[in-house]
Structures are given as structure tokens and as C-alpha cells.
N, CA, C and O atoms as a Maestro MAE file, in Angstrom:
{
 s_m_m2io_version
 :::
 2.0.0
}

f_m_ct {
 s_m_title
 :::
 protein
 m_atom[324] {
  # First column is atom index #
  i_m_mmod_type
  r_m_x_coord
  r_m_y_coord
  r_m_z_coord
  i_m_residue_number
  s_m_chain_name
  s_m_pdb_residue_name
  s_m_pdb_atom_name
  i_m_atomic_number
  :::
  1 25 -58.369 -13.558 -20.767 1 A "MET " " N  " 7
  2 3 -59.751 -13.722 -21.171 1 A "MET " " CA " 6
  3 2 -59.968 -15.144 -21.682 1 A "MET " " C  " 6
  4 15 -59.053 -15.791 -22.191 1 A "MET " " O  " 8
  5 25 -61.189 -15.601 -21.534 2 A "ILE " " N  " 7
  6 3 -61.624 -16.876 -22.095 2 A "ILE " " CA " 6
  7 2 -62.710 -16.564 -23.110 2 A "ILE " " C  " 6
  8 15 -63.672 -15.859 -22.804 2 A "ILE " " O  " 8
  9 25 -62.553 -17.086 -24.308 3 A "LYS " " N  " 7
  10 3 -63.569 -16.904 -25.343 3 A "LYS " " CA " 6
  11 2 -64.557 -18.057 -25.232 3 A "LYS " " C  " 6
  12 15 -64.163 -19.223 -25.185 3 A "LYS " " O  " 8
  13 25 -65.843 -17.721 -25.190 4 A "VAL " " N  " 7
  14 3 -66.897 -18.726 -25.102 4 A "VAL " " CA " 6
  15 2 -67.731 -18.621 -26.371 4 A "VAL " " C  " 6
  16 15 -68.214 -17.542 -26.715 4 A "VAL " " O  " 8
  17 25 -67.901 -19.739 -27.066 5 A "VAL " " N  " 7
  18 3 -68.677 -19.748 -28.305 5 A "VAL " " CA " 6
  19 2 -69.827 -20.745 -28.182 5 A "VAL " " C  " 6
  20 15 -69.744 -21.735 -27.455 5 A "VAL " " O  " 8
  21 25 -70.895 -20.453 -28.911 6 A "PHE " " N  " 7
  22 3 -72.102 -21.273 -28.866 6 A "PHE " " CA " 6
  23 2 -72.477 -21.680 -30.279 6 A "PHE " " C  " 6
  24 15 -72.371 -20.881 -31.210 6 A "PHE " " O  " 8
  25 25 -72.917 -22.927 -30.440 7 A "PHE " " N  " 7
  26 3 -73.257 -23.440 -31.760 7 A "PHE " " CA " 6
  27 2 -74.678 -23.995 -31.797 7 A "PHE " " C  " 6
  28 15 -75.242 -24.396 -30.778 7 A "PHE " " O  " 8
  29 25 -75.234 -24.004 -33.004 8 A "ALA " " N  " 7
  30 3 -76.524 -24.634 -33.315 8 A "ALA " " CA " 6
  31 2 -77.629 -24.101 -32.400 8 A "ALA " " C  " 6
  32 15 -77.756 -22.891 -32.215 8 A "ALA " " O  " 8
  33 25 -78.422 -25.003 -31.833 9 A "ARG " " N  " 7
  34 3 -79.579 -24.551 -31.056 9 A "ARG " " CA " 6
  35 2 -79.175 -23.794 -29.793 9 A "ARG " " C  " 6
  36 15 -79.946 -22.972 -29.296 9 A "ARG " " O  " 8
  37 25 -77.999 -24.054 -29.278 10 A "VAL " " N  " 7
  38 3 -77.534 -23.314 -28.099 10 A "VAL " " CA " 6
  39 2 -77.404 -21.837 -28.460 10 A "VAL " " C  " 6
  40 15 -77.834 -20.969 -27.700 10 A "VAL " " O  " 8
  41 25 -76.821 -21.558 -29.600 11 A "ARG " " N  " 7
  42 3 -76.685 -20.182 -30.096 11 A "ARG " " CA " 6
  43 2 -78.064 -19.552 -30.273 11 A "ARG " " C  " 6
  44 15 -78.295 -18.416 -29.858 11 A "ARG " " O  " 8
  45 25 -78.967 -20.293 -30.885 12 A "GLU " " N  " 7
  46 3 -80.315 -19.769 -31.130 12 A "GLU " " CA " 6
  47 2 -81.047 -19.478 -29.828 12 A "GLU " " C  " 6
  48 15 -81.687 -18.434 -29.701 12 A "GLU " " O  " 8
  49 25 -80.963 -20.379 -28.864 13 A "GLN " " N  " 7
  50 3 -81.680 -20.215 -27.603 13 A "GLN " " CA " 6
  51 2 -81.109 -19.087 -26.750 13 A "GLN " " C  " 6
  52 15 -81.854 -18.407 -26.044 13 A "GLN " " O  " 8
  53 25 -79.804 -18.884 -26.809 14 A "LEU " " N  " 7
  54 3 -79.179 -17.832 -26.003 14 A "LEU " " CA " 6
  55 2 -79.133 -16.493 -26.722 14 A "LEU " " C  " 6
  56 15 -79.008 -15.447 -26.085 14 A "LEU " " O  " 8
  57 25 -79.233 -16.521 -28.045 15 A "GLY " " N  " 7
  58 3 -79.147 -15.283 -28.810 15 A "GLY " " CA " 6
  59 2 -77.746 -14.698 -28.839 15 A "GLY " " C  " 6
  60 15 -77.572 -13.495 -29.030 15 A "GLY " " O  " 8
  61 25 -76.752 -15.545 -28.652 16 A "GLU " " N  " 7
  62 3 -75.341 -15.117 -28.635 16 A "GLU " " CA " 6
  63 2 -74.516 -16.062 -29.498 16 A "GLU " " C  " 6
  64 15 -74.707 -17.278 -29.454 16 A "GLU " " O  " 8
  65 25 -73.604 -15.505 -30.278 17 A "ASP " " N  " 7
  66 3 -72.636 -16.323 -31.019 17 A "ASP " " CA " 6
  67 2 -71.426 -16.626 -30.150 17 A "ASP " " C  " 6
  68 15 -70.934 -17.754 -30.104 17 A "ASP " " O  " 8
  69 25 -70.959 -15.591 -29.462 18 A "ALA " " N  " 7
  70 3 -69.738 -15.711 -28.669 18 A "ALA " " CA " 6
  71 2 -69.672 -14.569 -27.672 18 A "ALA " " C  " 6
  72 15 -70.332 -13.543 -27.831 18 A "ALA " " O  " 8
  73 25 -68.871 -14.765 -26.651 19 A "LEU " " N  " 7
  74 3 -68.595 -13.706 -25.686 19 A "LEU " " CA " 6
  75 2 -67.253 -13.999 -25.041 19 A "LEU " " C  " 6
  76 15 -66.722 -15.103 -25.162 19 A "LEU " " O  " 8
  77 25 -66.717 -13.024 -24.368 20 A "SER " " N  " 7
  78 3 -65.456 -13.194 -23.649 20 A "SER " " CA " 6
  79 2 -65.696 -12.936 -22.174 20 A "SER " " C  " 6
  80 15 -66.439 -12.027 -21.805 20 A "SER " " O  " 8
  81 25 -65.063 -13.740 -21.335 21 A "VAL " " N  " 7
  82 3 -65.151 -13.561 -19.890 21 A "VAL " " CA " 6
  83 2 -63.738 -13.516 -19.330 21 A "VAL " " C  " 6
  84 15 -62.801 -14.054 -19.919 21 A "VAL " " O  " 8
  85 25 -63.606 -12.875 -18.201 22 A "GLN " " N  " 7
  86 3 -62.311 -12.835 -17.537 22 A "GLN " " CA " 6
  87 2 -61.892 -14.242 -17.146 22 A "GLN " " C  " 6
  88 15 -62.726 -15.038 -16.716 22 A "GLN " " O  " 8
  89 25 -60.636 -14.553 -17.286 23 A "ALA " " N  " 7
  90 3 -60.111 -15.842 -16.837 23 A "ALA " " CA " 6
  91 2 -60.226 -15.901 -15.318 23 A "ALA " " C  " 6
  92 15 -60.449 -14.878 -14.670 23 A "ALA " " O  " 8
  93 25 -60.079 -17.072 -14.761 24 A "GLY " " N  " 7
  94 3 -60.150 -17.218 -13.317 24 A "GLY " " CA " 6
  95 2 -61.104 -18.326 -12.893 24 A "GLY " " C  " 6
  96 15 -61.291 -18.568 -11.701 24 A "GLY " " O  " 8
  97 25 -61.705 -18.995 -13.866 25 A "PHE " " N  " 7
  98 3 -62.570 -20.126 -13.555 25 A "PHE " " CA " 6
  99 2 -61.700 -21.373 -13.485 25 A "PHE " " C  " 6
  100 15 -60.886 -21.621 -14.375 25 A "PHE " " O  " 8
  101 25 -61.872 -22.151 -12.431 26 A "ALA " " N  " 7
  102 3 -61.036 -23.336 -12.244 26 A "ALA " " CA " 6
  103 2 -61.256 -24.371 -13.329 26 A "ALA " " C  " 6
  104 15 -60.314 -25.015 -13.791 26 A "ALA " " O  " 8
  105 25 -62.519 -24.527 -13.737 27 A "ASP " " N  " 7
  106 3 -62.825 -25.583 -14.699 27 A "ASP " " CA " 6
  107 2 -64.087 -25.245 -15.486 27 A "ASP " " C  " 6
  108 15 -64.721 -24.212 -15.269 27 A "ASP " " O  " 8
  109 25 -64.433 -26.142 -16.402 28 A "VAL " " N  " 7
  110 3 -65.605 -25.943 -17.258 28 A "VAL " " CA " 6
  111 2 -66.863 -25.790 -16.414 28 A "VAL " " C  " 6
  112 15 -67.705 -24.944 -16.716 28 A "VAL " " O  " 8
  113 25 -67.005 -26.587 -15.370 29 A "ASN " " N  " 7
  114 3 -68.201 -26.513 -14.541 29 A "ASN " " CA " 6
  115 2 -68.354 -25.139 -13.897 29 A "ASN " " C  " 6
  116 15 -69.461 -24.601 -13.853 29 A "ASN " " O  " 8
  117 25 -67.274 -24.571 -13.403 30 A "ALA " " N  " 7
  118 3 -67.340 -23.242 -12.786 30 A "ALA " " CA " 6
  119 2 -67.753 -22.187 -13.807 30 A "ALA " " C  " 6
  120 15 -68.539 -21.294 -13.491 30 A "ALA " " O  " 8
  121 25 -67.236 -22.283 -15.014 31 A "LEU " " N  " 7
  122 3 -67.627 -21.347 -16.073 31 A "LEU " " CA " 6
  123 2 -69.100 -21.516 -16.410 31 A "LEU " " C  " 6
  124 15 -69.828 -20.533 -16.549 31 A "LEU " " O  " 8
  125 25 -69.536 -22.756 -16.541 32 A "ARG " " N  " 7
  126 3 -70.941 -23.032 -16.869 32 A "ARG " " CA " 6
  127 2 -71.863 -22.454 -15.798 32 A "ARG " " C  " 6
  128 15 -72.884 -21.849 -16.125 32 A "ARG " " O  " 8
  129 25 -71.518 -22.631 -14.531 33 A "GLU " " N  " 7
  130 3 -72.323 -22.082 -13.436 33 A "GLU " " CA " 6
  131 2 -72.358 -20.559 -13.502 33 A "GLU " " C  " 6
  132 15 -73.405 -19.951 -13.280 33 A "GLU " " O  " 8
  133 25 -71.235 -19.949 -13.801 34 A "HIS " " N  " 7
  134 3 -71.181 -18.492 -13.936 34 A "HIS " " CA " 6
  135 2 -72.107 -18.018 -15.050 34 A "HIS " " C  " 6
  136 15 -72.884 -17.083 -14.856 34 A "HIS " " O  " 8
  137 25 -72.029 -18.653 -16.209 35 A "LEU " " N  " 7
  138 3 -72.871 -18.259 -17.343 35 A "LEU " " CA " 6
  139 2 -74.347 -18.495 -17.041 35 A "LEU " " C  " 6
  140 15 -75.193 -17.692 -17.433 35 A "LEU " " O  " 8
  141 25 -74.663 -19.584 -16.352 36 A "ALA " " N  " 7
  142 3 -76.050 -19.893 -16.001 36 A "ALA " " CA " 6
  143 2 -76.641 -18.830 -15.079 36 A "ALA " " C  " 6
  144 15 -77.860 -18.668 -15.016 36 A "ALA " " O  " 8
  145 25 -75.788 -18.115 -14.373 37 A "GLY " " N  " 7
  146 3 -76.248 -17.062 -13.474 37 A "GLY " " CA " 6
  147 2 -76.667 -15.781 -14.175 37 A "GLY " " C  " 6
  148 15 -77.140 -14.849 -13.524 37 A "GLY " " O  " 8
  149 25 -76.502 -15.717 -15.487 38 A "ARG " " N  " 7
  150 3 -76.866 -14.495 -16.221 38 A "ARG " " CA " 6
  151 2 -78.353 -14.212 -16.148 38 A "ARG " " C  " 6
  152 15 -78.752 -13.075 -15.894 38 A "ARG " " O  " 8
  153 25 -79.186 -15.228 -16.366 39 A "ASP " " N  " 7
  154 3 -80.639 -15.100 -16.215 39 A "ASP " " CA " 6
  155 2 -81.269 -16.480 -16.324 39 A "ASP " " C  " 6
  156 15 -80.573 -17.472 -16.539 39 A "ASP " " O  " 8
  157 25 -82.595 -16.541 -16.174 40 A "ALA " " N  " 7
  158 3 -83.301 -17.826 -16.154 40 A "ALA " " CA " 6
  159 2 -83.154 -18.588 -17.468 40 A "ALA " " C  " 6
  160 15 -83.049 -19.815 -17.459 40 A "ALA " " O  " 8
  161 25 -83.147 -17.883 -18.588 41 A "ASN " " N  " 7
  162 3 -83.005 -18.557 -19.872 41 A "ASN " " CA " 6
  163 2 -81.633 -19.216 -19.986 41 A "ASN " " C  " 6
  164 15 -81.531 -20.370 -20.403 41 A "ASN " " O  " 8
  165 25 -80.590 -18.495 -19.622 42 A "TRP " " N  " 7
  166 3 -79.241 -19.069 -19.667 42 A "TRP " " CA " 6
  167 2 -79.162 -20.281 -18.739 42 A "TRP " " C  " 6
  168 15 -78.568 -21.298 -19.095 42 A "TRP " " O  " 8
  169 25 -79.755 -20.175 -17.561 43 A "ALA " " N  " 7
  170 3 -79.738 -21.295 -16.618 43 A "ALA " " CA " 6
  171 2 -80.434 -22.509 -17.223 43 A "ALA " " C  " 6
  172 15 -79.937 -23.628 -17.101 43 A "ALA " " O  " 8
  173 25 -81.575 -22.302 -17.873 44 A "ARG " " N  " 7
  174 3 -82.327 -23.399 -18.475 44 A "ARG " " CA " 6
  175 2 -81.530 -24.051 -19.601 44 A "ARG " " C  " 6
  176 15 -81.401 -25.274 -19.648 44 A "ARG " " O  " 8
  177 25 -81.000 -23.238 -20.498 45 A "VAL " " N  " 7
  178 3 -80.268 -23.772 -21.650 45 A "VAL " " CA " 6
  179 2 -79.019 -24.530 -21.198 45 A "VAL " " C  " 6
  180 15 -78.750 -25.627 -21.689 45 A "VAL " " O  " 8
  181 25 -78.268 -23.962 -20.280 46 A "LEU " " N  " 7
  182 3 -77.010 -24.582 -19.861 46 A "LEU " " CA " 6
  183 2 -77.207 -25.746 -18.894 46 A "LEU " " C  " 6
  184 15 -76.261 -26.487 -18.625 46 A "LEU " " O  " 8
  185 25 -78.424 -25.918 -18.366 47 A "ALA " " N  " 7
  186 3 -78.711 -27.055 -17.489 47 A "ALA " " CA " 6
  187 2 -78.921 -28.346 -18.275 47 A "ALA " " C  " 6
  188 15 -78.980 -29.425 -17.686 47 A "ALA " " O  " 8
  189 25 -79.033 -28.246 -19.581 48 A "ASP " " N  " 7
  190 3 -79.243 -29.417 -20.437 48 A "ASP " " CA " 6
  191 2 -78.012 -30.322 -20.364 48 A "ASP " " C  " 6
  192 15 -76.942 -29.974 -20.864 48 A "ASP " " O  " 8
  193 25 -78.179 -31.478 -19.739 49 A "ASN " " N  " 7
  194 3 -77.048 -32.392 -19.550 49 A "ASN " " CA " 6
  195 2 -76.558 -33.042 -20.836 49 A "ASN " " C  " 6
  196 15 -75.500 -33.672 -20.850 49 A "ASN " " O  " 8
  197 25 -77.325 -32.892 -21.923 50 A "SER " " N  " 7
  198 3 -76.866 -33.473 -23.188 50 A "SER " " CA " 6
  199 2 -75.890 -32.556 -23.927 50 A "SER " " C  " 6
  200 15 -75.270 -32.974 -24.905 50 A "SER " " O  " 8
  201 25 -75.750 -31.304 -23.464 51 A "LEU " " N  " 7
  202 3 -74.823 -30.384 -24.127 51 A "LEU " " CA " 6
  203 2 -73.400 -30.914 -24.048 51 A "LEU " " C  " 6
  204 15 -72.982 -31.482 -23.040 51 A "LEU " " O  " 8
  205 25 -72.681 -30.716 -25.117 52 A "LEU " " N  " 7
  206 3 -71.266 -31.061 -25.148 52 A "LEU " " CA " 6
  207 2 -70.445 -29.790 -25.009 52 A "LEU " " C  " 6
  208 15 -70.897 -28.695 -25.346 52 A "LEU " " O  " 8
  209 25 -69.243 -29.958 -24.509 53 A "VAL " " N  " 7
  210 3 -68.334 -28.827 -24.325 53 A "VAL " " CA " 6
  211 2 -66.978 -29.211 -24.898 53 A "VAL " " C  " 6
  212 15 -66.513 -30.338 -24.729 53 A "VAL " " O  " 8
  213 25 -66.359 -28.266 -25.572 54 A "ALA " " N  " 7
  214 3 -64.996 -28.462 -26.061 54 A "ALA " " CA " 6
  215 2 -64.133 -27.315 -25.554 54 A "ALA " " C  " 6
  216 15 -64.580 -26.170 -25.487 54 A "ALA " " O  " 8
  217 25 -62.913 -27.627 -25.205 55 A "VAL " " N  " 7
  218 3 -61.933 -26.612 -24.819 55 A "VAL " " CA " 6
  219 2 -60.809 -26.689 -25.842 55 A "VAL " " C  " 6
  220 15 -60.164 -27.724 -26.008 55 A "VAL " " O  " 8
  221 25 -60.593 -25.581 -26.516 56 A "ASN " " N  " 7
  222 3 -59.564 -25.523 -27.560 56 A "ASN " " CA " 6
  223 2 -59.737 -26.649 -28.587 56 A "ASN " " C  " 6
  224 15 -58.772 -27.301 -28.986 56 A "ASN " " O  " 8
  225 25 -60.977 -26.854 -28.997 57 A "HIS " " N  " 7
  226 3 -61.350 -27.799 -30.057 57 A "HIS " " CA " 6
  227 2 -61.213 -29.265 -29.668 57 A "HIS " " C  " 6
  228 15 -61.165 -30.131 -30.541 57 A "HIS " " O  " 8
  229 25 -61.150 -29.559 -28.366 58 A "GLU " " N  " 7
  230 3 -61.112 -30.941 -27.898 58 A "GLU " " CA " 6
  231 2 -62.243 -31.142 -26.908 58 A "GLU " " C  " 6
  232 15 -62.447 -30.318 -26.017 58 A "GLU " " O  " 8
  233 25 -62.985 -32.240 -27.060 59 A "VAL " " N  " 7
  234 3 -64.108 -32.515 -26.166 59 A "VAL " " CA " 6
  235 2 -63.615 -32.504 -24.724 59 A "VAL " " C  " 6
  236 15 -62.569 -33.067 -24.402 59 A "VAL " " O  " 8
  237 25 -64.390 -31.853 -23.866 60 A "ALA " " N  " 7
  238 3 -63.988 -31.653 -22.478 60 A "ALA " " CA " 6
  239 2 -65.037 -32.219 -21.524 60 A "ALA " " C  " 6
  240 15 -66.168 -32.504 -21.918 60 A "ALA " " O  " 8
  241 25 -64.644 -32.373 -20.280 61 A "THR " " N  " 7
  242 3 -65.546 -32.795 -19.210 61 A "THR " " CA " 6
  243 2 -65.782 -31.602 -18.291 61 A "THR " " C  " 6
  244 15 -65.082 -30.594 -18.396 61 A "THR " " O  " 8
  245 25 -66.769 -31.704 -17.382 62 A "PRO " " N  " 7
  246 3 -66.993 -30.591 -16.455 62 A "PRO " " CA " 6
  247 2 -65.751 -30.229 -15.638 62 A "PRO " " C  " 6
  248 15 -65.584 -29.076 -15.239 62 A "PRO " " O  " 8
  249 25 -64.889 -31.202 -15.391 63 A "GLY " " N  " 7
  250 3 -63.695 -30.954 -14.591 63 A "GLY " " CA " 6
  251 2 -62.476 -30.502 -15.369 63 A "GLY " " C  " 6
  252 15 -61.406 -30.326 -14.787 63 A "GLY " " O  " 8
  253 25 -62.614 -30.309 -16.679 64 A "THR " " N  " 7
  254 3 -61.473 -29.861 -17.477 64 A "THR " " CA " 6
  255 2 -61.027 -28.476 -17.015 64 A "THR " " C  " 6
  256 15 -61.831 -27.545 -16.963 64 A "THR " " O  " 8
  257 25 -59.760 -28.346 -16.683 65 A "ALA " " N  " 7
  258 3 -59.215 -27.076 -16.194 65 A "ALA " " CA " 6
  259 2 -59.211 -26.026 -17.299 65 A "ALA " " C  " 6
  260 15 -59.054 -26.342 -18.479 65 A "ALA " " O  " 8
  261 25 -59.387 -24.777 -16.894 66 A "LEU " " N  " 7
  262 3 -59.361 -23.652 -17.828 66 A "LEU " " CA " 6
  263 2 -58.232 -22.709 -17.473 66 A "LEU " " C  " 6
  264 15 -57.831 -22.590 -16.315 66 A "LEU " " O  " 8
  265 25 -57.723 -22.034 -18.509 67 A "LYS " " N  " 7
  266 3 -56.681 -21.028 -18.291 67 A "LYS " " CA " 6
  267 2 -56.914 -19.853 -19.231 67 A "LYS " " C  " 6
  268 15 -57.691 -19.946 -20.181 67 A "LYS " " O  " 8
  269 25 -56.251 -18.781 -18.961 68 A "ASP " " N  " 7
  270 3 -56.352 -17.585 -19.791 68 A "ASP " " CA " 6
  271 2 -56.010 -17.932 -21.236 68 A "ASP " " C  " 6
  272 15 -55.027 -18.626 -21.498 68 A "ASP " " O  " 8
  273 25 -56.817 -17.450 -22.167 69 A "GLY " " N  " 7
  274 3 -56.583 -17.691 -23.584 69 A "GLY " " CA " 6
  275 2 -57.328 -18.879 -24.156 69 A "GLY " " C  " 6
  276 15 -57.315 -19.088 -25.369 69 A "GLY " " O  " 8
  277 25 -57.983 -19.665 -23.304 70 A "ASP " " N  " 7
  278 3 -58.733 -20.823 -23.795 70 A "ASP " " CA " 6
  279 2 -59.964 -20.387 -24.575 70 A "ASP " " C  " 6
  280 15 -60.479 -19.283 -24.393 70 A "ASP " " O  " 8
  281 25 -60.425 -21.277 -25.449 71 A "GLU " " N  " 7
  282 3 -61.704 -21.118 -26.131 71 A "GLU " " CA " 6
  283 2 -62.583 -22.280 -25.701 71 A "GLU " " C  " 6
  284 15 -62.197 -23.443 -25.822 71 A "GLU " " O  " 8
  285 25 -63.768 -21.955 -25.200 72 A "VAL " " N  " 7
  286 3 -64.709 -22.963 -24.726 72 A "VAL " " CA " 6
  287 2 -65.940 -22.903 -25.612 72 A "VAL " " C  " 6
  288 15 -66.516 -21.834 -25.814 72 A "VAL " " O  " 8
  289 25 -66.342 -24.052 -26.140 73 A "ALA " " N  " 7
  290 3 -67.508 -24.124 -27.020 73 A "ALA " " CA " 6
  291 2 -68.582 -25.000 -26.391 73 A "ALA " " C  " 6
  292 15 -68.300 -26.082 -25.875 73 A "ALA " " O  " 8
  293 25 -69.820 -24.512 -26.443 74 A "PHE " " N  " 7
  294 3 -70.980 -25.285 -26.004 74 A "PHE " " CA " 6
  295 2 -71.792 -25.622 -27.242 74 A "PHE " " C  " 6
  296 15 -72.083 -24.750 -28.060 74 A "PHE " " O  " 8
  297 25 -72.160 -26.908 -27.378 75 A "PHE " " N  " 7
  298 3 -72.903 -27.320 -28.566 75 A "PHE " " CA " 6
  299 2 -73.726 -28.567 -28.258 75 A "PHE " " C  " 6
  300 15 -73.378 -29.339 -27.364 75 A "PHE " " O  " 8
  301 25 -74.823 -28.764 -29.001 76 A "PRO " " N  " 7
  302 3 -75.643 -29.952 -28.783 76 A "PRO " " CA " 6
  303 2 -74.967 -31.181 -29.377 76 A "PRO " " C  " 6
  304 15 -74.053 -31.060 -30.193 76 A "PRO " " O  " 8
  305 25 -75.418 -32.365 -28.967 77 A "PRO " " N  " 7
  306 3 -74.867 -33.583 -29.563 77 A "PRO " " CA " 6
  307 2 -75.083 -33.578 -31.071 77 A "PRO " " C  " 6
  308 15 -76.101 -33.098 -31.570 77 A "PRO " " O  " 8
  309 25 -74.122 -34.111 -31.768 78 A "VAL " " N  " 7
  310 3 -74.197 -34.171 -33.222 78 A "VAL " " CA " 6
  311 2 -74.874 -35.479 -33.611 78 A "VAL " " C  " 6
  312 15 -74.545 -36.546 -33.091 78 A "VAL " " O  " 8
  313 25 -75.820 -35.376 -34.528 79 A "THR " " N  " 7
  314 3 -76.469 -36.585 -35.030 79 A "THR " " CA " 6
  315 2 -76.246 -36.669 -36.527 79 A "THR " " C  " 6
  316 15 -76.009 -35.661 -37.192 79 A "THR " " O  " 8
  317 25 -76.322 -37.828 -37.023 80 A "GLY " " N  " 7
  318 3 -76.120 -38.001 -38.462 80 A "GLY " " CA " 6
  319 2 -77.060 -39.057 -39.002 80 A "GLY " " C  " 6
  320 15 -77.824 -39.680 -38.264 80 A "GLY " " O  " 8
  321 25 -76.985 -39.237 -40.280 81 A "GLY " " N  " 7
  322 3 -77.851 -40.276 -40.799 81 A "GLY " " CA " 6
  323 2 -77.997 -40.263 -42.265 81 A "GLY " " C  " 6
  324 15 -78.709 -41.099 -42.821 81 A "GLY " " O  " 8
  :::
 }
 m_bond[323] {
  # First column is bond index #
  i_m_from
  i_m_to
  i_m_order
  :::
  1 1 2 1
  2 2 3 1
  3 3 4 2
  4 3 5 1
  5 5 6 1
  6 6 7 1
  7 7 8 2
  8 7 9 1
  9 9 10 1
  10 10 11 1
  11 11 12 2
  12 11 13 1
  13 13 14 1
  14 14 15 1
  15 15 16 2
  16 15 17 1
  17 17 18 1
  18 18 19 1
  19 19 20 2
  20 19 21 1
  21 21 22 1
  22 22 23 1
  23 23 24 2
  24 23 25 1
  25 25 26 1
  26 26 27 1
  27 27 28 2
  28 27 29 1
  29 29 30 1
  30 30 31 1
  31 31 32 2
  32 31 33 1
  33 33 34 1
  34 34 35 1
  35 35 36 2
  36 35 37 1
  37 37 38 1
  38 38 39 1
  39 39 40 2
  40 39 41 1
  41 41 42 1
  42 42 43 1
  43 43 44 2
  44 43 45 1
  45 45 46 1
  46 46 47 1
  47 47 48 2
  48 47 49 1
  49 49 50 1
  50 50 51 1
  51 51 52 2
  52 51 53 1
  53 53 54 1
  54 54 55 1
  55 55 56 2
  56 55 57 1
  57 57 58 1
  58 58 59 1
  59 59 60 2
  60 59 61 1
  61 61 62 1
  62 62 63 1
  63 63 64 2
  64 63 65 1
  65 65 66 1
  66 66 67 1
  67 67 68 2
  68 67 69 1
  69 69 70 1
  70 70 71 1
  71 71 72 2
  72 71 73 1
  73 73 74 1
  74 74 75 1
  75 75 76 2
  76 75 77 1
  77 77 78 1
  78 78 79 1
  79 79 80 2
  80 79 81 1
  81 81 82 1
  82 82 83 1
  83 83 84 2
  84 83 85 1
  85 85 86 1
  86 86 87 1
  87 87 88 2
  88 87 89 1
  89 89 90 1
  90 90 91 1
  91 91 92 2
  92 91 93 1
  93 93 94 1
  94 94 95 1
  95 95 96 2
  96 95 97 1
  97 97 98 1
  98 98 99 1
  99 99 100 2
  100 99 101 1
  101 101 102 1
  102 102 103 1
  103 103 104 2
  104 103 105 1
  105 105 106 1
  106 106 107 1
  107 107 108 2
  108 107 109 1
  109 109 110 1
  110 110 111 1
  111 111 112 2
  112 111 113 1
  113 113 114 1
  114 114 115 1
  115 115 116 2
  116 115 117 1
  117 117 118 1
  118 118 119 1
  119 119 120 2
  120 119 121 1
  121 121 122 1
  122 122 123 1
  123 123 124 2
  124 123 125 1
  125 125 126 1
  126 126 127 1
  127 127 128 2
  128 127 129 1
  129 129 130 1
  130 130 131 1
  131 131 132 2
  132 131 133 1
  133 133 134 1
  134 134 135 1
  135 135 136 2
  136 135 137 1
  137 137 138 1
  138 138 139 1
  139 139 140 2
  140 139 141 1
  141 141 142 1
  142 142 143 1
  143 143 144 2
  144 143 145 1
  145 145 146 1
  146 146 147 1
  147 147 148 2
  148 147 149 1
  149 149 150 1
  150 150 151 1
  151 151 152 2
  152 151 153 1
  153 153 154 1
  154 154 155 1
  155 155 156 2
  156 155 157 1
  157 157 158 1
  158 158 159 1
  159 159 160 2
  160 159 161 1
  161 161 162 1
  162 162 163 1
  163 163 164 2
  164 163 165 1
  165 165 166 1
  166 166 167 1
  167 167 168 2
  168 167 169 1
  169 169 170 1
  170 170 171 1
  171 171 172 2
  172 171 173 1
  173 173 174 1
  174 174 175 1
  175 175 176 2
  176 175 177 1
  177 177 178 1
  178 178 179 1
  179 179 180 2
  180 179 181 1
  181 181 182 1
  182 182 183 1
  183 183 184 2
  184 183 185 1
  185 185 186 1
  186 186 187 1
  187 187 188 2
  188 187 189 1
  189 189 190 1
  190 190 191 1
  191 191 192 2
  192 191 193 1
  193 193 194 1
  194 194 195 1
  195 195 196 2
  196 195 197 1
  197 197 198 1
  198 198 199 1
  199 199 200 2
  200 199 201 1
  201 201 202 1
  202 202 203 1
  203 203 204 2
  204 203 205 1
  205 205 206 1
  206 206 207 1
  207 207 208 2
  208 207 209 1
  209 209 210 1
  210 210 211 1
  211 211 212 2
  212 211 213 1
  213 213 214 1
  214 214 215 1
  215 215 216 2
  216 215 217 1
  217 217 218 1
  218 218 219 1
  219 219 220 2
  220 219 221 1
  221 221 222 1
  222 222 223 1
  223 223 224 2
  224 223 225 1
  225 225 226 1
  226 226 227 1
  227 227 228 2
  228 227 229 1
  229 229 230 1
  230 230 231 1
  231 231 232 2
  232 231 233 1
  233 233 234 1
  234 234 235 1
  235 235 236 2
  236 235 237 1
  237 237 238 1
  238 238 239 1
  239 239 240 2
  240 239 241 1
  241 241 242 1
  242 242 243 1
  243 243 244 2
  244 243 245 1
  245 245 246 1
  246 246 247 1
  247 247 248 2
  248 247 249 1
  249 249 250 1
  250 250 251 1
  251 251 252 2
  252 251 253 1
  253 253 254 1
  254 254 255 1
  255 255 256 2
  256 255 257 1
  257 257 258 1
  258 258 259 1
  259 259 260 2
  260 259 261 1
  261 261 262 1
  262 262 263 1
  263 263 264 2
  264 263 265 1
  265 265 266 1
  266 266 267 1
  267 267 268 2
  268 267 269 1
  269 269 270 1
  270 270 271 1
  271 271 272 2
  272 271 273 1
  273 273 274 1
  274 274 275 1
  275 275 276 2
  276 275 277 1
  277 277 278 1
  278 278 279 1
  279 279 280 2
  280 279 281 1
  281 281 282 1
  282 282 283 1
  283 283 284 2
  284 283 285 1
  285 285 286 1
  286 286 287 1
  287 287 288 2
  288 287 289 1
  289 289 290 1
  290 290 291 1
  291 291 292 2
  292 291 293 1
  293 293 294 1
  294 294 295 1
  295 295 296 2
  296 295 297 1
  297 297 298 1
  298 298 299 1
  299 299 300 2
  300 299 301 1
  301 301 302 1
  302 302 303 1
  303 303 304 2
  304 303 305 1
  305 305 306 1
  306 306 307 1
  307 307 308 2
  308 307 309 1
  309 309 310 1
  310 310 311 1
  311 311 312 2
  312 311 313 1
  313 313 314 1
  314 314 315 1
  315 315 316 2
  316 315 317 1
  317 317 318 1
  318 318 319 1
  319 319 320 2
  320 319 321 1
  321 321 322 1
  322 322 323 1
  323 323 324 2
  :::
 }
}
């Protein structure tokens, strides 16, 4: 299984804190496409190119490989000031 977690406005927009999906996605992009297929709202939220992704607490790219047991987090860019 892959644990997928959502933070900040992503969590609010999707109405989900976390979910688990079967492993078998080659990379972050494949997982993102799968999740976007849930419904139009998920597709809209996950299409935001400013979203950041981390795999096992390290910033990832769309091509980052995934394996069973990984944790993938989707979150908006962090701002400070």
C-alpha cells in the first residue's frame, strides 16, 4: 500500500486528510493521474502545477519512483514572512 496525505488547502479542497492506495504506480505522476480520476474536483485540485509533492518526507518530482510502503504528501507551496 501507498499512504497518500494532503495538507493545508489541498486537504480542505478534497475533504480528505489521508487515504491508502494499492502499490503499483510507477511514479508520482502516475499516482497523481489516478487520484485525479476520482472526480472533477480531484482533477481540478491536483491539476494545480504549483502543488508540491514529497515522498517519504523528501521533496519529489513527477518522475520520482514509488514503491510499496511509501508515503506521498501533496501540499501547496509554503510562504513565509
